[in-house]
Steps between C-alpha positions, in 0.01 A plus 500: 500500500138399466265502805231223451273597788366831642683435827827454338443794269425714817823415660688561191341843504612558855857404421511728188348787684733469812799680351291810452466533876855620516412810308144545622604503858718818495285666248188457721700620805611799309145583426402472866781735590424758237123485568565566861721785434251645268254517792284182460439299812541117533153426389492724206844366390386142528157573322692672222696182441199275529265693281748609228749213521718647230831635619611731221150660486498533877835685505390718213168596663658557835756742349244694319288520812789640686553765231133583537428407135139532381309173572433454120874513444561257770242242368597543150874435552434206730275360242762550219755320703269205559351484150747221437266280716235529225766350260577228759135422525453464125795272462371268790146485345579193288628314793262608791214654311268198551538493881197576722428871556615485864825342410566762234411772738756378747748449206453874403556615846826288527624590154823658548836517315634195674184270463472600130867449420517160676160377353529613137853325478369170646179502308686534172743231604202264595242525234357171619384638835128516566328791664531347859865470464545851356285651781681319762833612369385861477402510867794314603730751332349780725471299824823647643514822330190668591499419874862618507386832341248573778723375779810709395276800451409489860849440601613801304215710643597403850871567459456823318791721542692224707635362170841657411483707187820337369328167477380574148179283508388689168730281303215220510266691260725525200662155555159346513383648180822436331476130584137489384527692179831424358417134407176605351664739240479239219338686214558834333179629637610417849840660457356819318235559777782485767732712316231773419377492868843543643596773259185696558505446879851663501418773253188623698650445837480876565121500482321545838296233675684220313306578186801385292434146631147523378608613160760228480274218614234586246749552212679171565173302501374684180848416328489134612143466369555658164797275436309191604215598264747555217664174560 
């Protein structure tokens, strides 16, 4: 399918991004609940989601804060979890790099797993798209996802402990990442990075302050980069 106008590209992005809402909603609600239980008030919880807007990093940082980990550990681990955003940015530069600075700034803020996964797939499928079409698609893909993240964070914070523990909202995180990552494991570098990171995360799970996650993330990226250079 090829969108020939920015408007049609935008609405294609909205349609492609819509299914992610099903995973984002319970994930955001869960964060609101967990943040409230950790002692954050409504404003702090919502500000956390608006400023950071990165679910995995938010959960990681919150858990470390609850464990009273040193600030440097909290920041370093959250950064390691979010280093994939740097790779996302590099991959999108050929498609959005010529956009005005303000547009790129907004795109950087709204660059999340869902907007990247949808956009990179469509851009590769439609090499004839111009900058205006690619930009419109990118923001279309995030139109429903990010507002849902904010709204459901507030819902979770308001409900707090009223949500039954047996509801198991935490299923949303692994399902979301599996759906995003699995189709992208197309090269040996991708597969090797995934295997190394998973293996090390399990091996070093005993380390305090989730340091095993930091080690696994860095090792996985180094493995993938090394294989890419060799190839």
